C-alpha positions as CSV (number, residue, x, y, z in Angstrom):
1,M,-0.3,0.1,-0.2
2,A,2.6,2.6,1.0
3,K,4.8,1.2,-2.6
4,Q,1.6,2.3,-4.7
5,A,1.2,5.8,-2.6
6,Q,5.4,6.4,-3.2
7,K,4.1,5.7,-6.7
8,V,1.4,8.1,-7.1
9,E,3.9,10.7,-5.8
10,T,6.4,9.8,-7.6
11,T,3.9,9.8,-11.0
12,L,2.9,13.5,-9.8
13,G,6.6,14.6,-9.5
14,L,7.1,13.8,-12.5
15,I,3.7,15.2,-14.0
16,A,4.7,18.7,-12.4
17,Q,8.3,18.3,-13.8
18,T,7.1,17.7,-17.4
19,Q,4.3,20.5,-16.6
20,A,7.4,22.9,-15.6
21,E,9.2,21.6,-19.2
22,Y,6.1,22.5,-21.1
23,Q,6.1,25.7,-19.7
24,A,9.6,26.6,-20.5
25,I,8.7,25.6,-23.8
26,V,5.5,27.8,-24.6
27,E,7.6,30.7,-22.7
28,E,10.5,30.0,-25.7
29,V,8.3,29.7,-28.2
30,R,6.8,33.4,-26.9
31,G,10.3,35.0,-26.9
32,F,10.7,33.9,-30.1
33,C,7.5,35.3,-31.6
34,Q,7.9,38.5,-29.9
35,K,11.5,38.8,-31.2
36,A,10.2,38.4,-34.6
37,R,7.5,40.6,-33.8
38,A,9.8,43.0,-32.8
39,L,11.8,42.7,-35.9
40,R,9.0,43.2,-38.2
41,Q,8.0,45.9,-36.3
42,Q,11.7,48.0,-37.0
43,V,11.1,46.5,-40.8
44,D,7.9,48.6,-40.5
45,E,9.2,51.9,-39.1
46,L,12.4,51.4,-41.4
47,R,9.5,51.2,-44.6
48,R,7.5,54.2,-43.0
49,S,10.8,56.5,-43.1
50,G,10.5,56.4,-46.6
51,S,14.2,55.9,-46.9
52,N,15.8,54.9,-50.8
53,D,18.9,54.4,-49.0
54,P,20.2,50.9,-50.2
55,Q,21.7,50.1,-46.4
56,V,18.3,50.5,-45.7
57,A,16.9,48.3,-47.6
58,T,19.9,45.4,-47.1
59,E,18.6,45.9,-42.9
60,I,14.9,45.7,-44.1
61,S,16.3,42.3,-45.8
62,K,18.7,41.0,-42.8
63,L,15.8,41.9,-40.2
64,L,13.3,40.4,-42.5
65,E,15.7,37.0,-42.6
66,H,16.0,37.3,-38.4
67,A,12.6,37.7,-37.8
68,D,12.0,34.6,-40.3
69,Y,14.5,32.6,-38.1
70,Y,12.6,33.6,-34.9
71,N,9.5,32.2,-36.4
72,H,10.6,28.9,-37.9
73,L,12.5,28.6,-34.3
74,A,9.4,28.6,-32.8
75,D,7.4,26.5,-35.3
76,Q,9.9,23.8,-34.2
77,K,10.1,24.5,-30.6
78,A,5.5,24.6,-30.9
79,G,5.5,21.4,-32.8
80,H,7.4,18.4,-32.4
81,P,8.7,18.8,-29.1
82,R,5.7,20.3,-27.4
83,M,3.6,17.5,-28.9
84,E,5.7,15.3,-27.3
85,I,5.7,16.6,-23.6
86,L,1.7,17.0,-23.8
87,R,1.7,13.3,-24.7
88,R,4.1,12.7,-21.2
89,I,1.7,14.8,-19.6
90,D,-1.1,13.0,-20.5
91,S,0.2,9.4,-19.9
92,L,1.5,10.5,-16.7
93,V,-1.9,12.0,-15.4
94,R,-3.8,8.5,-17.1
95,E,-0.9,6.7,-14.8
96,A,-1.5,8.9,-12.0
97,S,-5.2,8.7,-12.0
98,G,-4.9,4.4,-12.2
99,L,-2.9,4.5,-9.6
100,R,-5.0,6.7,-7.4
101,E,-8.0,4.2,-8.6
102,T,-5.5,1.4,-7.1
103,V,-4.8,3.3,-3.8
104,Q,-8.5,3.9,-3.3
105,H,-9.5,0.5,-4.1
106,N,-6.7,-1.2,-1.6
107,E,-7.7,1.3,0.9
108,N,-11.4,0.2,0.7
109,V,-10.4,-3.5,0.3
110,L,-8.2,-2.7,3.9
111,A,-10.9,-0.9,5.6
112,R,-13.2,-3.9,4.9
113,Q,-10.8,-6.6,5.9
114,Q,-10.2,-4.2,9.3
115,M,-14.1,-4.3,10.1
116,E,-14.0,-8.3,9.4
117,L,-10.6,-8.5,11.9
118,E,-13.0,-6.7,14.4
119,E,-15.9,-8.8,14.0
120,T,-14.0,-12.0,14.3
121,E,-12.4,-10.7,17.2
122,R,-15.8,-10.0,19.1
123,E,-16.6,-13.5,17.7
124,A,-13.7,-15.2,18.9
125,V,-14.0,-13.2,22.6
126,L,-17.7,-14.7,22.9
127,M,-16.3,-17.9,21.6
128,V,-14.0,-18.3,24.6
129,K,-16.5,-16.7,26.9
130,R,-18.9,-19.5,25.8
131,A,-16.1,-21.9,26.5
132,K,-15.1,-20.9,30.0
133,E,-18.6,-20.9,30.7
134,Q,-18.8,-24.4,29.5
135,I,-16.1,-24.9,31.6
136,Q,-17.3,-23.3,34.7
137,E,-21.0,-25.5,34.2
138,T,-18.8,-28.6,33.7
139,E,-17.1,-28.2,36.6
140,Q,-20.0,-27.6,38.5
141,L,-22.0,-30.4,37.0
142,L,-19.0,-32.9,37.7
143,E,-18.5,-31.8,41.4
144,S,-21.9,-32.1,42.1
145,Q,-21.8,-35.8,40.8
146,R,-18.7,-36.3,42.6
147,A,-20.8,-35.4,46.0
148,K,-23.7,-37.4,45.0
149,L,-21.4,-40.3,44.2
150,T,-19.8,-39.8,47.7
151,E,-22.8,-39.9,49.4
152,L,-24.1,-43.2,47.1
153,E,-21.1,-44.8,47.9
154,G,-20.8,-44.1,52.0
155,N,-24.7,-45.0,52.1
156,R,-23.7,-48.2,50.3
157,I,-20.5,-48.9,53.1
158,E,-23.0,-48.2,56.3
């Protein structure tokens, strides 16, 4: 029973750890998206400036490449690793739920067994009490019969 409770605790710890990993990925994806958005805002500002300078055009091109790179990183992080962690969380949650049910079942079995033990102990006490009473009655009967026998044997000798 304690082993199952320990397994539940371990599984719950794994769920918390996996959820923390998932949250870290979500934060990392948000960071990538924010960087891409900031770079695109810089591009918009440069375009609004109306400059025809080739350096500005080169800078816009570099900023867009970086924004695309951050979007790509966000897509990668938001894809497979994120889905894998969600699957792990789901699996661990199912495992914890199964373990909780098993622990609950075993707790119910234990409670029933304890009640049965108490009832059996009460019955055993009553059986011992009845046996002692029967022994006492038999001893009294035997004593009475011995006394009668002694009396009869005494009358026969006379």
